[in-house]
Backbone as JSON, one array per atom type, in Angstrom:
{
  "sequence": "MDAEIKNRGNQNIYKSSISNTGRWLLLVILDLLALNGGFLLSLFYRHDYELNWMLVKDNPVWFLLLNGLWFFLGYFFQIYDLQRAGRFDSAFFKVIGVSLLTLGIFNFIPYFPPVLPPSRQPLFISILLPVVLIFIERGLYVWGVRNIITKNRVLIVGAGRSGRTVCRVLHNRAQMVYQVVGFIDDDPQKTGELISIKQTDSGKKLENPILFPVLGSNRQLL",
  "N": [[-25.77, 10.35, -15.06], [-25.14, 13.65, -15.96], [-22.71, 16.15, -15.06], [-22.02, 19.51, -15.13], [-19.26, 21.6, -15.22], [-18.88, 24.9, -14.41], [-17.95, 28.28, -14.26], [-19.42, 30.77, -12.26], [-20.57, 34.01, -11.79], [-18.8, 36.63, -9.89], [-17.85, 36.29, -7.35], [-15.62, 34.95, -6.48], [-13.4, 36.4, -7.23], [-11.01, 37.21, -6.12], [-9.67, 34.92, -5.6], [-7.61, 32.11, -6.52], [-7.49, 29.7, -9.15], [-6.73, 26.32, -9.12], [-5.78, 23.3, -10.6], [-6.61, 19.82, -9.92], [-4.32, 18.26, -10.17], [-2.41, 20.25, -9.86], [-2.91, 21.0, -7.2], [-2.18, 18.66, -5.9], [0.58, 18.51, -6.52], [1.4, 20.87, -5.27], [0.9, 20.23, -2.59], [2.67, 18.07, -2.24], [5.17, 19.36, -2.64], [5.16, 21.21, -0.51], [5.08, 19.44, 1.66], [7.56, 18.13, 1.36], [9.34, 20.25, 1.7], [8.82, 20.92, 4.38], [9.4, 18.48, 5.71], [12.13, 17.87, 4.98], [13.32, 20.3, 5.62], [12.84, 20.43, 8.38], [14.33, 18.21, 9.18], [16.97, 19.01, 8.49], [17.21, 21.27, 10.14], [17.15, 20.0, 12.6], [19.65, 18.84, 12.72], [21.21, 20.96, 13.38], [21.19, 21.12, 16.09], [22.89, 19.2, 16.91], [26.05, 18.23, 18.08], [27.88, 16.68, 16.8], [27.71, 17.04, 14.1], [28.23, 19.43, 11.54], [26.25, 21.87, 10.34], [25.99, 22.58, 7.07], [26.4, 23.35, 3.53], [28.05, 21.39, 2.4], [27.62, 19.17, 3.99], [25.1, 18.37, 3.2], [25.56, 17.88, 0.49], [27.41, 15.78, 0.59], [25.98, 13.69, 1.64], [23.7, 12.49, 0.18], [22.18, 10.18, 0.34], [20.85, 10.22, 2.75], [18.66, 11.93, 2.34], [17.38, 10.73, 0.19], [16.58, 8.31, 1.35], [14.97, 9.22, 3.5], [12.92, 10.67, 2.16], [11.98, 8.66, 0.5], [10.9, 6.82, 2.34], [8.88, 8.46, 3.38], [7.14, 8.88, 1.16], [6.43, 6.25, 0.53], [5.08, 5.35, 2.88], [3.21, 7.39, 2.99], [1.72, 6.95, 0.66], [0.68, 4.45, 1.28], [-0.97, 5.04, 3.5], [-2.62, 6.89, 2.39], [-2.33, 9.77, 2.45], [-2.33, 11.69, 0.56], [-4.77, 11.99, -0.55], [-6.87, 14.22, -1.96], [-9.35, 15.22, -1.1], [-9.5, 14.45, 1.6], [-7.14, 15.61, 2.51], [-7.72, 18.28, 2.38], [-9.24, 18.77, 4.57], [-8.87, 19.45, 7.88], [-9.57, 17.93, 10.12], [-9.85, 15.31, 9.18], [-7.39, 14.75, 8.08], [-5.4, 15.14, 9.96], [-4.6, 13.14, 11.99], [-3.63, 10.99, 10.43], [-1.54, 12.18, 8.96], [0.21, 13.08, 10.99], [0.73, 10.61, 12.16], [2.01, 9.24, 10.01], [4.23, 10.9, 9.77], [5.58, 10.56, 12.27], [6.07, 7.8, 12.13], [7.65, 7.6, 9.81], [9.95, 9.15, 10.52], [10.74, 7.82, 12.83], [11.4, 5.21, 11.87], [13.4, 5.96, 10.05], [15.43, 7.08, 11.7], [16.3, 4.88, 13.11], [17.24, 3.03, 11.36], [20.08, 1.16, 10.53], [23.43, 2.24, 9.59], [22.84, 3.88, 7.16], [21.34, 6.45, 7.71], [22.04, 9.51, 9.66], [24.31, 9.0, 12.4], [23.07, 7.7, 15.47], [22.42, 10.04, 18.07], [24.37, 10.6, 21.1], [22.88, 11.35, 23.34], [19.47, 11.71, 24.57], [18.02, 14.03, 23.99], [18.82, 15.37, 21.45], [17.9, 13.32, 19.75], [15.12, 13.27, 20.19], [14.54, 15.83, 19.26], [15.24, 15.55, 16.56], [13.17, 14.01, 15.67], [10.75, 15.26, 16.5], [10.89, 17.95, 15.57], [10.69, 18.0, 12.62], [8.08, 16.9, 12.52], [6.51, 18.85, 13.79], [6.84, 20.99, 11.99], [5.67, 19.89, 9.68], [3.07, 19.6, 10.62], [2.33, 22.33, 10.96], [2.64, 23.19, 8.31], [0.69, 21.63, 6.95], [-1.59, 22.63, 8.16], [-1.55, 25.26, 7.15], [-1.92, 24.66, 4.47], [-4.56, 23.63, 4.46], [-5.91, 25.93, 5.3], [-5.32, 27.57, 3.11], [-6.64, 26.19, 1.01], [-9.28, 26.6, 1.72], [-9.55, 29.38, 1.74], [-8.1, 30.66, -0.29], [-7.72, 29.14, -2.64], [-9.9, 28.38, -5.26], [-12.87, 26.36, -5.54], [-13.96, 23.86, -7.9], [-16.79, 24.79, -9.55], [-19.97, 23.4, -9.82], [-22.68, 22.56, -11.92], [-25.52, 20.54, -11.86], [-26.95, 18.43, -14.15], [-30.22, 17.75, -14.5], [-32.75, 17.25, -12.22], [-33.73, 15.05, -10.98], [-33.94, 11.77, -9.4], [-31.42, 10.57, -9.92], [-29.79, 12.82, -10.34], [-29.92, 13.99, -7.8], [-28.62, 12.05, -6.32], [-26.02, 12.27, -7.37], [-25.48, 14.84, -6.45], [-25.49, 14.48, -3.65], [-23.25, 12.77, -3.37], [-21.13, 14.38, -4.35], [-21.27, 16.52, -2.56], [-20.77, 15.33, -0.09], [-18.44, 13.83, -0.35], [-16.56, 15.23, -1.8], [-16.18, 17.92, -1.1], [-14.04, 19.7, -0.79], [-13.03, 19.96, -3.28], [-15.07, 20.28, -5.19], [-17.85, 22.48, -5.63], [-21.19, 22.44, -5.36], [-23.4, 24.23, -7.25], [-26.05, 24.25, -8.04], [-29.01, 22.92, -9.69], [-29.93, 22.12, -13.09], [-32.75, 21.78, -15.18], [-34.97, 20.46, -17.64], [-37.66, 20.59, -17.22], [-39.95, 23.05, -16.92], [-41.51, 23.63, -14.7], [-40.0, 23.02, -12.51], [-38.14, 25.0, -12.22], [-36.69, 27.31, -10.05], [-37.38, 25.83, -7.87], [-36.41, 24.41, -4.72], [-34.13, 21.96, -4.09], [-33.95, 19.54, -1.69], [-31.47, 18.08, 0.24], [-31.37, 15.52, 2.36], [-29.96, 13.48, 3.52], [-26.8, 11.75, 3.82], [-24.62, 10.28, 1.3], [-24.23, 7.76, 2.23], [-26.52, 7.14, 3.56], [-26.98, 8.23, 6.06], [-28.85, 10.41, 8.12], [-29.08, 13.94, 7.84], [-28.67, 16.57, 10.19], [-29.39, 19.2, 9.6], [-31.03, 19.82, 6.72], [-29.73, 20.31, 3.4], [-30.06, 22.78, 0.97], [-30.48, 23.12, -2.52], [-30.8, 25.11, -5.42], [-32.98, 24.86, -8.31], [-31.97, 26.14, -11.23], [-32.77, 26.69, -13.8], [-33.37, 25.82, -17.27], [-31.67, 23.63, -19.66], [-31.35, 25.05, -22.08], [-31.46, 27.67, -21.26], [-29.23, 28.04, -19.62], [-26.95, 26.7, -20.56]],
  "CA": [[-26.22, 11.74, -14.98], [-24.01, 14.52, -16.24], [-22.46, 17.32, -14.23], [-21.32, 20.5, -15.92], [-18.45, 22.53, -14.44], [-19.05, 26.21, -15.02], [-17.74, 29.4, -13.35], [-20.58, 31.62, -12.22], [-20.44, 35.2, -10.96], [-17.47, 37.16, -9.59], [-17.63, 36.29, -5.92], [-14.31, 34.38, -6.18], [-12.47, 37.15, -8.06], [-9.72, 37.34, -5.44], [-9.13, 33.59, -5.37], [-6.95, 31.52, -7.67], [-7.98, 28.37, -9.5], [-5.66, 25.35, -9.33], [-6.31, 21.98, -10.94], [-6.34, 18.78, -8.93], [-2.89, 17.91, -10.28], [-1.67, 21.36, -9.26], [-3.05, 20.9, -5.74], [-1.38, 17.52, -5.45], [1.98, 18.91, -6.59], [1.63, 21.87, -4.22], [0.94, 19.52, -1.32], [3.92, 17.3, -2.21], [6.29, 20.29, -2.46], [5.1, 21.73, 0.86], [5.47, 18.35, 2.57], [9.0, 17.89, 1.25], [10.02, 21.38, 2.33], [8.68, 20.81, 5.84], [10.1, 17.28, 6.17], [13.58, 18.01, 4.83], [13.73, 21.46, 6.38], [12.87, 20.04, 9.79], [15.46, 17.29, 9.37], [18.2, 19.8, 8.47], [17.26, 22.09, 11.36], [17.45, 19.15, 13.75], [21.1, 18.61, 12.75], [21.82, 22.14, 13.98], [21.27, 20.9, 17.53], [23.81, 18.1, 17.18], [27.44, 18.68, 18.14], [28.73, 15.83, 15.98], [27.56, 17.43, 12.7], [28.24, 20.87, 11.25], [25.23, 22.1, 9.32], [26.42, 23.41, 5.95], [26.05, 22.8, 2.24], [28.84, 20.19, 2.14], [26.97, 18.05, 4.68], [24.0, 17.95, 2.33], [26.14, 17.36, -0.75], [28.12, 14.52, 0.83], [25.09, 12.66, 2.19], [22.39, 12.47, -0.52], [21.41, 8.99, 0.7], [19.97, 10.6, 3.86], [17.43, 12.53, 1.84], [16.7, 9.72, -0.61], [15.95, 7.36, 2.27], [13.92, 9.91, 4.24], [11.79, 10.97, 1.28], [11.42, 7.4, 0.05], [10.03, 6.32, 3.41], [7.72, 9.34, 3.47], [6.2, 8.63, 0.06], [5.92, 4.88, 0.65], [4.08, 5.32, 3.94], [2.14, 8.32, 2.61], [0.87, 6.26, -0.31], [-0.02, 3.36, 1.98], [-1.99, 5.6, 4.37], [-3.44, 7.78, 1.57], [-2.31, 11.15, 2.95], [-2.44, 12.62, -0.57], [-6.16, 12.07, -1.0], [-7.11, 15.67, -1.91], [-10.53, 15.51, -0.31], [-9.15, 14.34, 3.02], [-6.06, 16.55, 2.82], [-8.29, 19.61, 2.5], [-10.0, 18.87, 5.84], [-7.91, 19.28, 8.95], [-9.98, 16.88, 11.06], [-9.65, 13.98, 8.6], [-5.99, 14.55, 7.67], [-4.47, 15.39, 11.06], [-4.05, 11.95, 12.64], [-2.86, 10.21, 9.48], [-0.3, 12.89, 8.62], [1.08, 13.01, 12.16], [1.15, 9.22, 12.28], [3.01, 8.96, 8.96], [5.43, 11.66, 10.11], [6.27, 9.88, 13.37], [6.53, 6.49, 11.67], [8.75, 7.83, 8.87], [11.14, 9.61, 11.23], [11.16, 6.76, 13.73], [12.1, 4.19, 11.08], [14.59, 6.57, 9.47], [16.48, 7.27, 12.7], [16.78, 3.61, 13.69], [17.86, 2.19, 10.34], [21.55, 1.22, 10.7], [24.4, 2.57, 8.54], [22.54, 4.9, 6.16], [21.05, 7.79, 8.24], [23.03, 10.0, 10.62], [24.52, 8.16, 13.58], [22.23, 8.1, 16.6], [23.13, 10.9, 19.02], [24.65, 9.94, 22.39], [21.88, 11.72, 24.35], [18.09, 11.61, 24.08], [17.46, 15.31, 23.53], [18.93, 15.52, 19.99], [17.06, 12.33, 19.08], [13.74, 13.76, 20.24], [14.45, 16.99, 18.37], [15.29, 15.08, 15.17], [11.85, 13.44, 15.33], [9.65, 16.19, 16.76], [10.96, 19.19, 14.79], [10.01, 17.83, 11.33], [6.65, 16.66, 12.74], [5.89, 20.15, 14.07], [6.82, 21.77, 10.74], [4.66, 19.29, 8.8], [1.78, 19.96, 11.2], [2.08, 23.73, 10.61], [2.49, 23.29, 6.85], [-0.61, 21.07, 6.56], [-2.59, 23.6, 8.59], [-1.54, 26.36, 6.18], [-2.52, 24.15, 3.24], [-6.01, 23.59, 4.66], [-6.37, 27.32, 5.29], [-5.25, 28.05, 1.73], [-7.69, 25.56, 0.22], [-10.57, 27.18, 2.08], [-9.6, 30.83, 1.63], [-7.38, 31.21, -1.44], [-7.94, 28.32, -3.85], [-11.32, 28.18, -5.56], [-13.35, 25.02, -5.86], [-14.63, 23.72, -9.19], [-18.22, 24.98, -9.32], [-20.66, 22.37, -10.6], [-24.13, 22.51, -12.15], [-25.93, 19.16, -12.1], [-27.99, 18.36, -15.18], [-31.29, 16.84, -14.1], [-33.08, 17.37, -10.79], [-34.42, 13.84, -10.54], [-33.29, 10.94, -8.39], [-30.0, 10.4, -10.25], [-29.13, 14.09, -10.09], [-29.8, 14.18, -6.35], [-27.57, 11.13, -5.86], [-24.75, 12.91, -7.72], [-25.33, 15.98, -5.55], [-25.11, 13.96, -2.32], [-21.89, 12.25, -3.42], [-20.21, 15.51, -4.48], [-21.28, 17.34, -1.35], [-20.25, 14.61, 1.07], [-17.13, 13.22, -0.55], [-15.64, 16.07, -2.58], [-16.45, 19.32, -0.81], [-12.84, 20.51, -0.92], [-12.68, 20.07, -4.7], [-16.22, 20.73, -5.96], [-18.93, 23.19, -4.97], [-22.44, 22.31, -6.12], [-24.12, 25.51, -7.35], [-27.47, 23.96, -8.14], [-29.45, 22.0, -10.73], [-30.68, 22.6, -14.25], [-33.71, 20.74, -15.57], [-35.8, 20.9, -18.75], [-39.04, 20.76, -16.76], [-40.07, 24.46, -16.5], [-42.17, 23.73, -13.4], [-39.02, 22.85, -11.46], [-37.3, 26.2, -12.1], [-36.93, 28.03, -8.8], [-37.61, 24.88, -6.77], [-35.26, 24.09, -3.9], [-33.94, 20.54, -3.89], [-33.48, 19.31, -0.32], [-30.65, 16.88, 0.48], [-31.63, 15.24, 3.77], [-29.11, 12.43, 4.04], [-25.54, 11.59, 3.12], [-24.66, 9.21, 0.3], [-24.23, 6.48, 2.94], [-27.83, 6.94, 4.15], [-27.09, 8.88, 7.36], [-29.66, 11.61, 8.07], [-28.43, 15.2, 8.22], [-29.43, 17.35, 11.17], [-29.94, 20.34, 8.86], [-31.04, 19.54, 5.28], [-29.03, 21.28, 2.55], [-30.93, 23.16, -0.14], [-29.83, 23.54, -3.78], [-31.87, 25.6, -6.3], [-33.05, 24.55, -9.73], [-31.73, 27.49, -11.76], [-33.39, 26.87, -15.1], [-33.27, 24.69, -18.2], [-30.41, 23.54, -20.41], [-31.27, 26.11, -23.09], [-31.26, 28.95, -20.61], [-27.97, 28.16, -18.89], [-25.8, 26.07, -21.21]],
  "C": [[-25.01, 12.64, -15.11], [-23.9, 15.65, -15.24], [-21.6, 18.28, -15.03], [-20.55, 21.44, -15.0], [-18.47, 23.88, -15.14], [-18.83, 27.28, -13.97], [-18.93, 30.34, -13.43], [-20.3, 32.79, -11.29], [-19.0, 35.58, -10.72], [-17.14, 37.11, -8.12], [-16.29, 35.68, -5.54], [-13.2, 35.11, -6.93], [-11.09, 37.25, -7.44], [-9.1, 35.98, -5.12], [-8.49, 33.07, -6.66], [-7.47, 30.11, -7.89], [-6.8, 27.46, -9.79], [-6.29, 23.99, -9.6], [-5.98, 20.99, -9.85], [-4.88, 18.34, -8.96], [-2.03, 18.99, -9.64], [-1.74, 21.33, -7.74], [-2.2, 19.77, -5.18], [0.1, 17.88, -5.44], [2.32, 19.93, -5.51], [1.77, 21.19, -2.86], [2.24, 18.72, -1.17], [5.11, 18.22, -1.94], [6.32, 20.83, -1.03], [5.52, 20.68, 1.88], [6.98, 18.13, 2.56], [9.8, 19.02, 1.88], [9.99, 21.27, 3.85], [9.48, 19.63, 6.38], [11.62, 17.46, 6.13], [14.11, 19.22, 5.58], [13.82, 21.16, 7.87], [14.03, 19.12, 10.1], [16.79, 18.07, 9.42], [18.32, 20.66, 9.72], [17.6, 21.25, 12.58], [18.94, 18.86, 13.87], [21.84, 19.79, 13.39], [22.03, 21.94, 15.48], [22.22, 19.76, 17.91], [25.25, 18.61, 17.11], [28.36, 17.86, 17.23], [28.58, 16.1, 14.48], [27.6, 18.95, 12.59], [27.31, 21.13, 10.08], [25.75, 23.08, 8.26], [26.09, 22.69, 4.64], [26.81, 21.49, 1.95], [28.24, 18.97, 2.83], [25.84, 17.49, 3.84], [24.55, 17.28, 1.08], [26.77, 15.98, -0.56], [27.23, 13.38, 1.31], [23.72, 12.64, 1.5], [21.52, 11.28, -0.12], [20.49, 9.28, 1.87], [18.61, 11.04, 3.32], [16.66, 11.56, 0.94], [15.95, 8.73, 0.28], [14.78, 8.01, 2.99], [12.7, 10.15, 3.37], [11.15, 9.71, 0.72], [10.49, 6.79, 1.08], [8.75, 7.14, 3.5], [6.69, 9.02, 2.4], [5.62, 7.22, 0.12], [4.81, 4.82, 1.7], [2.92, 6.26, 3.63], [1.18, 7.7, 1.61], [0.04, 5.18, 0.38], [-1.17, 3.89, 2.82], [-2.83, 6.69, 3.69], [-3.48, 9.23, 2.11], [-2.37, 12.16, 1.82], [-3.79, 12.54, -1.26], [-6.59, 13.53, -0.85], [-8.32, 16.04, -1.07], [-10.22, 15.47, 1.18], [-8.09, 15.36, 3.41], [-6.58, 17.97, 3.01], [-9.11, 19.81, 3.77], [-9.07, 18.51, 6.98], [-8.28, 18.1, 9.85], [-9.72, 15.49, 10.5], [-8.2, 13.7, 8.25], [-5.03, 14.54, 8.84], [-3.82, 14.11, 11.57], [-3.21, 11.12, 11.68], [-1.53, 10.87, 9.16], [0.69, 12.83, 9.78], [1.6, 11.59, 12.35], [2.22, 8.84, 11.27], [4.32, 9.68, 9.26], [6.24, 10.95, 11.19], [6.84, 8.53, 12.93], [7.72, 6.64, 10.73], [10.04, 8.19, 9.61], [11.65, 8.58, 12.23], [11.94, 5.69, 13.01], [13.43, 4.73, 10.56], [15.73, 6.64, 10.49], [17.05, 5.96, 13.23], [17.25, 2.61, 12.64], [19.38, 2.27, 10.49], [22.27, 1.65, 9.42], [24.05, 3.8, 7.7], [22.24, 6.29, 6.73], [22.16, 8.28, 9.16], [23.12, 9.06, 11.83], [23.65, 8.65, 14.72], [23.02, 8.94, 17.59], [23.34, 10.19, 20.36], [23.62, 10.25, 23.47], [20.49, 11.71, 23.73], [17.58, 12.9, 23.47], [17.61, 15.53, 22.03], [18.07, 14.53, 19.21], [15.61, 12.78, 19.07], [13.55, 14.95, 19.3], [14.42, 16.55, 16.91], [13.98, 14.47, 14.72], [10.76, 14.49, 15.43], [9.7, 17.44, 15.89], [10.36, 19.04, 13.4], [8.5, 17.61, 11.47], [5.92, 17.98, 12.98], [5.79, 20.98, 12.79], [5.78, 21.21, 9.76], [3.26, 19.63, 9.3], [1.4, 21.4, 10.82], [1.82, 23.88, 9.12], [1.15, 22.75, 6.38], [-1.75, 21.99, 7.0], [-2.69, 24.77, 7.64], [-2.16, 25.92, 4.86], [-4.05, 24.13, 3.34], [-6.58, 25.0, 4.63], [-6.38, 27.87, 3.87], [-6.33, 27.49, 0.84], [-9.03, 26.24, 0.48], [-10.68, 28.66, 1.75], [-8.95, 31.42, 0.39], [-7.71, 30.47, -2.72], [-9.43, 28.1, -4.06], [-11.62, 26.71, -5.8], [-13.92, 25.03, -7.28], [-16.14, 23.78, -8.96], [-19.02, 24.13, -10.33], [-22.15, 22.66, -10.7], [-24.5, 21.07, -12.5], [-27.11, 19.16, -13.06], [-29.01, 17.31, -14.78], [-31.52, 16.88, -12.61], [-33.87, 16.17, -10.28], [-33.61, 13.05, -9.54], [-31.8, 10.8, -8.65], [-29.21, 11.67, -9.96], [-28.93, 14.35, -8.61], [-28.73, 13.25, -5.76], [-26.19, 11.71, -6.15], [-24.47, 14.06, -6.77], [-24.88, 15.53, -4.16], [-23.65, 13.5, -2.31], [-20.88, 13.39, -3.49], [-20.13, 16.31, -3.19], [-20.6, 16.64, -0.18], [-18.83, 14.1, 0.89], [-16.12, 14.13, -1.25], [-15.86, 17.55, -2.33], [-15.25, 20.22, -1.02], [-12.45, 20.74, -2.37], [-13.83, 20.67, -5.52], [-17.23, 21.46, -5.07], [-20.17, 23.1, -5.85], [-23.18, 23.64, -6.07], [-25.62, 25.28, -7.36], [-27.74, 22.98, -9.27], [-29.95, 22.78, -11.95], [-31.54, 21.45, -14.73], [-34.62, 21.3, -16.65], [-37.26, 21.08, -18.38], [-39.2, 22.19, -16.23], [-40.72, 24.62, -15.13], [-41.17, 23.58, -12.24], [-38.12, 24.07, -11.26], [-37.67, 27.0, -10.85], [-37.17, 27.12, -7.61], [-36.31, 24.64, -6.01], [-35.2, 22.58, -3.65], [-33.3, 20.32, -2.53], [-32.72, 17.99, -0.23], [-30.71, 16.62, 1.98], [-30.74, 14.16, 4.37], [-27.82, 12.35, 3.23], [-25.66, 10.46, 2.1], [-24.63, 7.83, 0.95], [-25.56, 6.2, 3.65], [-28.02, 7.59, 5.5], [-27.86, 10.2, 7.23], [-28.88, 12.83, 8.54], [-29.29, 15.95, 9.22], [-30.11, 18.54, 10.51], [-29.88, 20.05, 7.37], [-30.37, 20.67, 4.5], [-29.87, 21.52, 1.31], [-30.11, 23.63, -1.34], [-30.93, 23.95, -4.76], [-31.81, 24.96, -7.69], [-33.03, 25.89, -10.46], [-32.37, 27.74, -13.12], [-33.21, 25.64, -15.95], [-31.91, 24.71, -18.9], [-30.27, 24.71, -21.38], [-30.99, 27.47, -22.47], [-29.84, 29.13, -20.07], [-26.76, 27.59, -19.58], [-25.67, 26.56, -22.64]]
}
């Protein structure tokens, strides 16, 4: 069953449209800024390092190792799944977990990262400060997805069983990327009908059924 992506109306005139690749790149850049920025700020609290440009220039292996661990663990735990990343409740625990695991491993690897501080406070700061910044950055990303970035608006061709299955899947698994506008169907008797989605694609019943209109036929809308 086909699904046609089509912009309708002007209600999203103040929002910007970004492709899935663009969203992924935006998320990666924001994560790297928060992770590396938090790491650099944590060095400010250490007396054995002087935070300046030469420190960064002379120790590129720090950042290669830190970012390599982040992407390896991020890929393993799927923190760049756009659907999950756009929902704070589903992304929170994985992102925080990956952050803590990345920084914990990084700080206790011998030789390559900065030497462990003599007291506990700088060590806690070096772990918690990047985690806090990543937490804030991911919250801003979720807010931006919901309030600034438009979703791809979808018309589903065919209001039969297959079309309803597509609607359930898009609504339950891709809400942050796609917004189902309604159906189109060549049967003129279905025009104006409200299609009720009463369960998720996994078969779980919804407390409040979701209604999608049949807007017309292919010739009228496409």
